[in-house]
PLY file of the C-alpha trace (Angstrom):
ply
format ascii 1.0
element vertex 573
property float x
property float y
property float z
element edge 572
property int vertex1
property int vertex2
end_header
0.01 -0.03 0.00
1.30 3.50 -0.72
0.64 6.58 1.13
-2.63 8.56 0.56
-2.16 11.03 -2.22
-4.50 13.33 -0.48
-3.15 13.01 3.06
-1.45 15.96 4.69
2.26 16.17 4.19
2.68 16.23 8.01
0.76 17.24 11.08
2.68 18.89 13.87
1.59 19.88 17.28
0.80 23.31 15.91
-1.67 21.93 13.56
-4.80 23.84 14.66
-7.27 21.60 12.80
-5.95 18.33 14.45
-6.00 19.92 17.92
-9.47 21.28 17.61
-10.62 17.98 16.25
-9.20 16.13 19.25
-10.43 18.81 21.71
-13.97 18.49 20.47
-14.02 14.86 21.88
-12.26 15.77 25.22
-14.26 18.89 26.03
-17.56 17.14 27.17
-15.50 15.31 29.72
-13.63 18.19 31.38
-15.16 17.51 34.79
-14.14 13.93 34.65
-10.66 14.99 33.54
-10.36 17.46 36.46
-11.36 14.67 38.94
-8.85 12.24 37.53
-6.08 14.87 37.48
-6.84 15.69 41.15
-6.61 11.97 42.07
-3.42 11.64 40.12
-1.91 14.64 41.94
-2.94 13.41 45.37
-1.63 9.87 44.59
1.67 11.24 43.32
2.17 13.25 46.51
1.64 10.23 48.58
4.22 8.39 46.53
6.65 11.43 46.69
6.62 11.67 50.46
7.58 8.04 51.08
11.35 8.25 50.39
11.63 11.26 52.68
9.85 9.38 55.43
12.45 6.58 54.89
15.26 9.10 55.34
13.63 10.33 58.70
13.10 6.70 59.64
16.91 5.89 59.23
18.60 9.10 60.33
16.19 10.43 63.07
14.87 6.97 64.14
17.03 3.94 63.74
20.47 5.68 63.91
19.46 8.10 66.51
17.85 5.26 68.49
14.56 7.11 68.84
12.11 4.27 68.55
8.85 6.35 68.93
9.95 8.14 65.80
10.40 4.79 64.14
6.91 3.61 64.94
5.36 6.88 63.91
7.17 6.95 60.53
6.45 3.33 59.85
2.75 3.94 60.48
2.83 7.06 58.17
4.55 5.01 55.42
1.92 2.28 55.73
-0.97 4.74 55.57
0.63 6.52 52.64
1.18 3.34 50.69
-2.32 2.03 51.39
-3.99 5.33 50.34
-1.87 5.42 47.20
-2.89 1.88 46.31
-6.60 2.43 46.84
-6.52 5.80 44.95
-4.66 4.14 42.09
-7.48 1.58 41.73
-10.19 4.21 41.81
-8.16 6.44 39.36
-7.76 3.26 36.91
-11.57 2.67 37.06
-12.61 6.30 36.22
-9.75 6.50 33.66
-10.86 3.46 31.88
-14.46 4.80 31.74
-13.30 8.16 30.36
-10.89 6.69 27.93
-13.53 4.43 26.50
-16.03 7.22 26.16
-13.51 9.25 24.14
-12.50 6.39 21.91
-16.11 5.42 21.11
-17.01 9.13 20.48
-14.14 9.42 17.99
-14.93 6.30 16.24
-18.65 7.03 15.93
-17.79 10.50 14.62
-15.53 9.13 11.92
-18.09 6.45 11.08
-20.87 9.03 10.75
-18.73 11.04 8.34
-18.01 7.87 6.33
-21.70 7.48 6.01
-21.95 10.75 4.09
-19.39 9.71 1.49
-20.31 8.63 -2.03
-19.64 5.16 -3.53
-16.76 6.78 -5.51
-14.82 7.19 -2.26
-15.23 3.42 -1.43
-14.25 2.48 -4.84
-11.01 4.44 -4.39
-10.16 3.02 -1.02
-9.98 -0.57 0.19
-12.35 -1.62 2.87
-9.61 -3.22 4.82
-7.61 0.02 4.82
-10.58 2.03 6.03
-11.26 -0.48 8.69
-7.55 -0.34 9.93
-7.85 3.51 10.13
-11.16 3.47 11.93
-10.04 0.85 14.33
-6.34 0.96 15.04
-5.40 4.49 14.12
-8.39 6.00 15.98
-7.44 3.99 19.11
-3.84 5.11 18.71
-4.95 8.71 18.74
-7.22 8.21 21.70
-4.57 6.61 23.73
-2.22 9.47 23.05
-4.86 12.19 23.68
-5.86 10.74 27.07
-2.73 8.92 28.21
-0.41 11.78 27.24
-2.31 14.13 29.37
-2.21 12.09 32.50
1.33 10.90 31.78
2.49 14.56 31.26
0.83 15.70 34.45
2.19 12.73 36.45
5.58 13.12 34.94
5.84 16.83 35.50
4.63 16.56 39.10
6.85 13.59 39.77
9.82 15.30 38.20
9.40 18.54 40.00
8.74 16.86 43.31
11.70 14.48 43.03
14.07 17.23 41.86
12.89 19.39 44.72
13.54 16.69 47.27
16.96 15.87 45.57
18.03 19.49 45.68
17.08 19.68 49.30
18.96 16.52 50.08
22.11 17.24 48.02
22.18 20.00 45.40
25.59 19.03 44.06
24.53 15.49 43.14
21.28 16.88 41.62
23.21 19.13 39.28
25.28 16.17 38.13
22.12 14.34 37.06
20.48 17.28 35.39
23.42 17.66 33.10
22.37 14.34 31.46
18.90 15.51 30.28
20.08 17.86 27.48
22.05 15.05 25.95
19.07 12.65 25.99
16.96 15.48 24.35
19.33 16.12 21.51
19.58 12.30 20.78
15.80 11.94 20.73
15.40 14.80 18.34
17.93 13.07 16.02
15.91 9.73 16.16
12.33 11.19 15.97
12.12 11.20 12.18
13.28 7.58 11.88
10.69 6.44 14.34
7.95 8.26 12.64
9.01 6.90 9.23
9.04 3.36 10.45
5.72 3.67 12.23
4.10 4.86 9.00
5.44 1.89 7.12
4.23 -0.53 9.82
0.71 1.00 9.73
0.60 0.65 5.96
1.66 -3.02 6.28
-0.99 -3.72 8.79
-3.60 -2.10 6.49
-2.41 -4.45 3.75
-2.99 -7.49 5.89
-6.43 -6.19 7.07
-7.43 -5.35 3.52
-6.43 -8.88 2.30
-8.54 -10.59 5.02
-11.46 -8.32 4.36
-11.43 -9.05 0.53
-10.74 -12.74 0.66
-12.86 -14.09 3.62
-16.20 -13.32 1.86
-14.84 -14.76 -1.28
-13.76 -18.02 0.27
-16.40 -20.16 -1.58
-15.07 -18.91 -4.87
-11.50 -19.40 -3.83
-12.18 -23.01 -2.89
-14.07 -23.38 -6.12
-11.06 -22.56 -8.32
-8.58 -24.36 -5.99
-6.87 -21.15 -5.27
-6.28 -21.77 -1.45
-2.59 -22.24 -1.69
-2.08 -19.15 -3.76
-4.12 -16.99 -1.40
-2.38 -18.61 1.63
0.93 -17.68 0.01
-0.18 -14.07 -0.50
-1.10 -13.77 3.15
2.26 -15.34 4.06
4.17 -12.76 2.01
2.18 -9.92 3.54
2.85 -11.27 7.06
6.56 -11.49 6.32
6.71 -7.92 5.15
4.78 -6.81 8.20
7.09 -8.87 10.51
10.13 -7.31 8.71
8.84 -3.75 9.37
7.83 -4.70 12.90
11.32 -5.95 13.73
12.86 -2.83 12.15
10.52 -0.66 14.28
11.70 -2.58 17.31
15.36 -2.01 16.41
14.75 1.72 15.86
12.87 2.00 19.17
15.58 0.01 20.94
18.24 2.25 19.67
16.06 5.22 20.58
15.82 4.10 24.21
19.20 2.48 24.61
21.32 5.66 24.56
19.21 7.68 27.10
19.04 4.55 29.36
22.87 4.19 29.19
23.32 7.92 30.01
20.98 7.42 33.01
22.86 4.34 34.17
26.16 6.15 34.05
24.67 9.08 35.95
23.35 6.75 38.68
26.73 5.02 39.04
28.33 8.49 39.45
25.87 9.25 42.21
26.72 6.13 44.15
30.36 6.87 43.78
30.25 10.61 44.71
27.44 10.11 47.29
29.21 7.16 48.90
32.40 9.19 49.11
30.40 12.04 50.86
28.90 9.58 53.35
32.31 8.27 54.20
33.63 11.80 54.69
30.70 12.61 56.87
29.32 15.17 54.53
26.10 13.38 53.94
23.92 11.15 56.06
23.39 7.52 55.09
19.50 7.95 55.33
19.93 10.98 52.90
21.84 8.93 50.39
19.29 6.26 50.54
16.49 8.69 50.08
18.31 10.44 47.34
18.82 7.13 45.50
15.00 6.30 45.86
14.25 9.80 44.47
16.72 9.28 41.64
14.95 6.02 40.73
11.67 7.93 40.82
13.04 10.71 38.64
14.24 8.27 35.93
10.65 7.42 35.06
9.27 10.93 34.68
12.32 11.97 32.65
12.00 9.04 30.35
8.19 9.47 30.31
8.47 13.00 29.13
11.13 12.14 26.53
8.83 9.14 25.47
5.86 11.49 25.11
8.02 13.58 22.76
8.59 10.54 20.59
4.98 9.41 20.94
3.86 12.83 19.57
5.62 12.01 16.32
4.31 8.47 16.24
0.71 9.60 16.59
1.20 12.05 13.64
1.12 9.04 11.35
-2.28 8.03 12.79
-3.53 11.55 12.75
-2.63 11.80 8.98
-4.42 8.51 8.27
-7.58 9.44 10.15
-7.62 13.06 8.94
-7.62 11.55 5.42
-11.03 10.05 6.25
-12.38 13.02 8.14
-11.34 15.54 5.43
-12.90 13.53 2.68
-15.66 15.70 1.33
-19.23 14.38 0.63
-20.36 14.70 -2.90
-23.72 15.96 -1.87
-24.98 18.38 0.79
-28.14 17.46 2.65
-29.31 21.06 2.29
-32.96 20.34 1.53
-35.69 21.05 4.06
-38.90 19.72 2.38
-40.39 16.43 3.22
-41.53 14.13 0.55
-45.40 14.12 0.69
-46.95 10.65 1.30
-49.59 11.59 -1.11
-47.16 12.39 -4.03
-47.96 10.33 -7.09
-44.30 9.64 -7.80
-43.67 10.98 -11.27
-40.03 11.26 -12.05
-38.34 13.56 -14.69
-34.72 13.98 -15.80
-34.31 17.58 -16.95
-31.06 18.14 -18.91
-29.01 16.01 -16.60
-25.25 16.09 -17.04
-22.79 14.24 -14.77
-19.07 13.28 -14.85
-17.16 11.76 -11.98
-14.68 13.94 -10.19
-11.26 13.88 -11.79
-12.60 12.54 -15.09
-13.21 14.27 -18.42
-15.67 11.69 -19.75
-19.31 12.72 -19.19
-21.38 9.66 -18.12
-24.62 11.66 -18.82
-24.83 14.63 -21.08
-28.06 16.80 -21.03
-30.08 13.66 -20.57
-33.91 14.25 -20.39
-36.74 11.82 -19.97
-40.00 11.49 -18.02
-41.44 8.57 -16.03
-45.13 9.06 -15.34
-46.56 8.17 -11.89
-47.32 4.47 -11.61
-45.56 3.40 -14.78
-43.16 0.44 -15.11
-40.10 1.67 -16.98
-37.38 -0.64 -18.18
-33.75 0.41 -18.63
-31.41 -1.71 -20.82
-27.95 -0.70 -21.87
-24.52 -2.18 -22.08
-22.36 -2.45 -19.00
-20.50 0.80 -18.22
-23.01 2.92 -20.10
-24.28 4.68 -16.90
-27.14 2.62 -15.48
-25.59 2.49 -12.03
-24.79 6.17 -12.23
-28.40 6.94 -12.98
-29.57 5.05 -9.91
-26.98 6.84 -7.74
-28.19 10.15 -9.05
-31.79 9.24 -8.13
-30.60 8.16 -4.61
-28.58 11.38 -4.39
-25.19 9.73 -3.81
-24.19 12.27 -6.32
-25.70 15.46 -7.71
-25.67 16.27 -11.42
-23.30 19.13 -12.43
-26.07 20.46 -14.77
-29.78 19.92 -14.89
-32.30 18.55 -12.38
-34.04 15.45 -11.27
-37.62 16.27 -10.51
-40.07 14.30 -8.36
-43.68 15.50 -9.15
-42.09 18.82 -10.23
-39.90 19.24 -7.27
-36.16 19.24 -7.50
-35.08 16.30 -5.31
-32.36 18.44 -3.77
-35.04 20.40 -2.00
-35.99 17.32 -0.01
-34.30 16.26 3.19
-31.67 13.72 2.05
-32.59 10.93 4.49
-36.28 11.36 3.96
-36.03 11.28 0.23
-33.91 8.09 0.26
-36.31 6.40 2.62
-39.04 6.90 -0.01
-37.02 4.86 -2.57
-37.01 0.97 -2.34
-33.97 -0.45 -4.02
-34.11 -4.13 -4.79
-30.65 -5.09 -6.22
-28.95 -8.20 -7.49
-27.06 -8.63 -4.28
-29.55 -8.32 -1.56
-27.83 -7.04 1.67
-28.70 -9.17 4.72
-27.17 -8.50 8.14
-26.33 -10.83 10.93
-29.41 -11.09 13.06
-32.96 -12.44 12.80
-35.19 -12.57 9.79
-37.42 -10.06 11.66
-34.54 -7.57 12.10
-33.67 -7.85 8.40
-37.26 -7.34 7.22
-37.75 -4.16 9.15
-34.18 -2.87 8.69
-35.51 0.24 6.85
-38.22 0.82 9.38
-37.15 -0.40 12.82
-40.25 1.14 14.27
-42.56 -1.01 12.21
-45.29 -2.82 14.35
-45.66 -6.58 14.51
-48.93 -6.21 12.55
-47.26 -4.25 9.76
-44.40 -6.79 9.64
-46.87 -9.63 9.46
-48.80 -7.96 6.64
-45.59 -7.37 4.70
-44.53 -11.05 5.12
-47.91 -12.27 3.85
-47.95 -9.88 0.87
-44.36 -10.73 -0.10
-45.22 -14.37 0.19
-42.61 -15.11 2.76
-45.01 -17.39 4.78
-43.41 -20.72 3.65
-39.92 -19.46 4.63
-41.13 -18.38 8.06
-42.80 -21.73 8.60
-39.74 -23.60 7.49
-37.32 -21.84 9.89
-37.15 -23.31 13.37
-37.83 -19.99 15.19
-40.00 -18.28 12.61
-39.25 -14.56 12.27
-36.88 -14.76 15.09
-34.55 -17.32 13.39
-31.06 -16.04 12.53
-30.52 -15.66 8.76
-26.66 -16.32 9.17
-23.74 -14.43 7.64
-25.06 -12.50 4.56
-28.03 -14.92 4.34
-26.10 -17.53 2.47
-28.44 -20.34 3.66
-31.36 -18.74 1.84
-32.18 -19.09 -1.80
-31.96 -16.35 -4.33
-35.80 -16.10 -4.43
-36.14 -16.02 -0.80
-33.57 -13.17 -0.48
-35.58 -11.21 -3.11
-38.78 -11.65 -1.24
-37.18 -10.37 1.93
-36.15 -7.27 -0.13
-39.80 -6.91 -1.31
-40.95 -7.16 2.31
-38.58 -4.47 3.25
-39.93 -2.24 0.36
-43.41 -2.72 1.45
-42.65 -1.45 4.95
-40.97 1.62 3.42
-44.13 2.55 1.58
-41.91 3.93 -1.38
-42.73 6.49 -4.09
-40.30 4.72 -6.40
-39.29 1.09 -6.59
-35.94 0.29 -8.40
-35.13 -3.19 -9.36
-31.46 -3.00 -10.32
-30.57 -6.44 -11.93
-32.66 -7.82 -9.13
-33.50 -11.05 -11.02
-30.17 -11.66 -12.74
-29.15 -14.36 -10.21
-32.33 -16.41 -10.41
-33.98 -18.47 -13.15
-36.73 -17.35 -15.34
-39.44 -18.91 -13.20
-38.35 -17.12 -10.07
-37.85 -13.97 -12.14
-41.39 -14.04 -13.41
-42.67 -14.66 -9.98
-40.63 -11.75 -8.39
-41.79 -9.33 -11.13
-45.33 -10.32 -10.84
-45.14 -9.83 -7.09
-43.60 -6.32 -7.60
-46.45 -5.38 -10.09
-49.09 -6.82 -7.83
-47.81 -5.02 -4.66
-46.50 -1.83 -6.22
-48.88 -1.52 -9.16
-49.68 2.13 -8.23
-45.98 3.10 -7.75
-43.49 4.18 -10.23
-41.08 1.17 -10.99
-37.76 1.27 -12.68
-36.62 -2.09 -13.81
-32.86 -2.37 -14.90
-32.00 -5.63 -16.50
-29.97 -7.22 -19.30
-32.80 -9.77 -19.78
-35.39 -9.10 -22.23
-37.82 -11.18 -20.33
-37.63 -8.77 -17.47
-38.57 -5.86 -19.68
-41.44 -7.27 -21.63
-44.37 -5.82 -19.76
-42.77 -2.32 -19.19
-44.75 0.70 -20.18
-41.77 2.18 -21.64
-38.06 1.40 -22.34
-35.02 3.58 -21.77
-31.50 3.20 -22.87
-28.24 5.14 -22.43
-26.01 5.72 -25.36
-23.14 8.23 -25.49
-24.33 9.95 -22.52
-27.94 10.37 -23.84
-30.92 8.94 -22.14
-33.29 7.74 -24.81
-36.90 6.72 -24.39
-38.49 4.07 -26.59
-42.24 3.47 -26.94
-45.26 5.74 -27.40
-46.11 6.38 -23.80
-43.61 9.09 -23.36
-41.60 11.19 -25.77
-38.04 12.31 -25.21
-37.52 15.50 -23.40
0 1
1 2
2 3
3 4
4 5
5 6
6 7
7 8
8 9
9 10
10 11
11 12
12 13
13 14
14 15
15 16
16 17
17 18
18 19
19 20
20 21
21 22
22 23
23 24
24 25
25 26
26 27
27 28
28 29
29 30
30 31
31 32
32 33
33 34
34 35
35 36
36 37
37 38
38 39
39 40
40 41
41 42
42 43
43 44
44 45
45 46
46 47
47 48
48 49
49 50
50 51
51 52
52 53
53 54
54 55
55 56
56 57
57 58
58 59
59 60
60 61
61 62
62 63
63 64
64 65
65 66
66 67
67 68
68 69
69 70
70 71
71 72
72 73
73 74
74 75
75 76
76 77
77 78
78 79
79 80
80 81
81 82
82 83
83 84
84 85
85 86
86 87
87 88
88 89
89 90
90 91
91 92
92 93
93 94
94 95
95 96
96 97
97 98
98 99
99 100
100 101
101 102
102 103
103 104
104 105
105 106
106 107
107 108
108 109
109 110
110 111
111 112
112 113
113 114
114 115
115 116
116 117
117 118
118 119
119 120
120 121
121 122
122 123
123 124
124 125
125 126
126 127
127 128
128 129
129 130
130 131
131 132
132 133
133 134
134 135
135 136
136 137
137 138
138 139
139 140
140 141
141 142
142 143
143 144
144 145
145 146
146 147
147 148
148 149
149 150
150 151
151 152
152 153
153 154
154 155
155 156
156 157
157 158
158 159
159 160
160 161
161 162
162 163
163 164
164 165
165 166
166 167
167 168
168 169
169 170
170 171
171 172
172 173
173 174
174 175
175 176
176 177
177 178
178 179
179 180
180 181
181 182
182 183
183 184
184 185
185 186
186 187
187 188
188 189
189 190
190 191
191 192
192 193
193 194
194 195
195 196
196 197
197 198
198 199
199 200
200 201
201 202
202 203
203 204
204 205
205 206
206 207
207 208
208 209
209 210
210 211
211 212
212 213
213 214
214 215
215 216
216 217
217 218
218 219
219 220
220 221
221 222
222 223
223 224
224 225
225 226
226 227
227 228
228 229
229 230
230 231
231 232
232 233
233 234
234 235
235 236
236 237
237 238
238 239
239 240
240 241
241 242
242 243
243 244
244 245
245 246
246 247
247 248
248 249
249 250
250 251
251 252
252 253
253 254
254 255
255 256
256 257
257 258
258 259
259 260
260 261
261 262
262 263
263 264
264 265
265 266
266 267
267 268
268 269
269 270
270 271
271 272
272 273
273 274
274 275
275 276
276 277
277 278
278 279
279 280
280 281
281 282
282 283
283 284
284 285
285 286
286 287
287 288
288 289
289 290
290 291
291 292
292 293
293 294
294 295
295 296
296 297
297 298
298 299
299 300
300 301
301 302
302 303
303 304
304 305
305 306
306 307
307 308
308 309
309 310
310 311
311 312
312 313
313 314
314 315
315 316
316 317
317 318
318 319
319 320
320 321
321 322
322 323
323 324
324 325
325 326
326 327
327 328
328 329
329 330
330 331
331 332
332 333
333 334
334 335
335 336
336 337
337 338
338 339
339 340
340 341
341 342
342 343
343 344
344 345
345 346
346 347
347 348
348 349
349 350
350 351
351 352
352 353
353 354
354 355
355 356
356 357
357 358
358 359
359 360
360 361
361 362
362 363
363 364
364 365
365 366
366 367
367 368
368 369
369 370
370 371
371 372
372 373
373 374
374 375
375 376
376 377
377 378
378 379
379 380
380 381
381 382
382 383
383 384
384 385
385 386
386 387
387 388
388 389
389 390
390 391
391 392
392 393
393 394
394 395
395 396
396 397
397 398
398 399
399 400
400 401
401 402
402 403
403 404
404 405
405 406
406 407
407 408
408 409
409 410
410 411
411 412
412 413
413 414
414 415
415 416
416 417
417 418
418 419
419 420
420 421
421 422
422 423
423 424
424 425
425 426
426 427
427 428
428 429
429 430
430 431
431 432
432 433
433 434
434 435
435 436
436 437
437 438
438 439
439 440
440 441
441 442
442 443
443 444
444 445
445 446
446 447
447 448
448 449
449 450
450 451
451 452
452 453
453 454
454 455
455 456
456 457
457 458
458 459
459 460
460 461
461 462
462 463
463 464
464 465
465 466
466 467
467 468
468 469
469 470
470 471
471 472
472 473
473 474
474 475
475 476
476 477
477 478
478 479
479 480
480 481
481 482
482 483
483 484
484 485
485 486
486 487
487 488
488 489
489 490
490 491
491 492
492 493
493 494
494 495
495 496
496 497
497 498
498 499
499 500
500 501
501 502
502 503
503 504
504 505
505 506
506 507
507 508
508 509
509 510
510 511
511 512
512 513
513 514
514 515
515 516
516 517
517 518
518 519
519 520
520 521
521 522
522 523
523 524
524 525
525 526
526 527
527 528
528 529
529 530
530 531
531 532
532 533
533 534
534 535
535 536
536 537
537 538
538 539
539 540
540 541
541 542
542 543
543 544
544 545
545 546
546 547
547 548
548 549
549 550
550 551
551 552
552 553
553 554
554 555
555 556
556 557
557 558
558 559
559 560
560 561
561 562
562 563
563 564
564 565
565 566
566 567
567 568
568 569
569 570
570 571
571 572
């Protein structure tokens, strides 16, 4: 997979759009964030005070032989440790709830935007790649947005606290340690671009694997039918090896990134033991102070490495931000600007008035000033060669796209004046590949109208002649249809689609190659059912079969971008 041609060249921390986008998801949880930050601060203070109490225990208690001090300090250490443990558990619970809420809100927002995009977007982008961005990359952004906030606060507080205590205990040793930090910073700035580049490559490899699985698993029956199992398994093996290679390379880069700062820290700690031990021997420093200083040194290493790690994580998350912003910034081809509601009493006449359309980025016009009229209640047939524009015509009616010129009128009203969702809900599309979802037969029948009553569903089942199927299934309407409804026949899936259409109460019924996968007997049965049930509605039958178009009131065809009408019922516009 290659990088997105439309993706931003790079997103930095100064990128206002990315920051605002992230803040929109965090803002509703400000109260929860403040609570968690307060808990984190208090927990950190309880942890910070324990090494100093240890110093008091050793110097003022054990060495001084003052045992009441020993008992008091031991009690304080126990209480501080217990409170810190309990607060950490409470903090973890609220953090998990907050983190999950932000993650789900981000994912739902991106998904809602994806719902507004046209079929052209999904033809340009692989489903597996979109899934990888929606799942893995969104989760990576969420983790950074939430984790980085708490990590930064905890690290800063811990660092300020430990440095303060260390300066109080021995300022000379503290200055020795602080000299190491700039060296670590310079090295990490040198490594950041290499980490970012390798993370980007790994994300792309992961998208390749996801895309392969999404594409091949639904096609497993065909793969088995042509004995291509070994070939596809080999493709997956090659993708996995490429992913593993990039994963190992990322591990090496991250190891090199962490190795030098860790080595510098180890050298600094060794120097502290040498210099501090010498000061203890010379009587310039108390033993308890050295032990406490060493404890604070160990506590300071984490915050320093955490802050440096956050710096590197910022550049890692840029990759995920780029990939998700590619989805978020994708523009919808239509704007749901209409406010009118389709009237239930509308007859359903449809007119194409000088419609011209070409896909973005192409010069070829699929339709060019095409005009035709479909009277209310007619059965119109559309037959044209593949690639002539039949699917485009349906997409224009459903407003997946809007024409660059001309209008599509429903009973004299430009369909762009209708609310987008309401207009689409008045169109029943029965396609060749009936979309069935995991769930019960009942769920699938009333998918377009979840609020449909049991009486309405039962009436639709009877009118669509689904009774034999319902009786055959062990749990009737509550029976699961399985993955994609593969256990059902083509005719049964078609009747489910008809039952759906009945519940929609459509103005327009479109049969888009709806009978191409069934034999002529089933085709005749389906078409008769459509005519019987929707005889007063406008019907558009798209088919390559002449038998499906025999009883149409008029015939249409598309040639060289022109919509031509054949038959005496209607003349060309």
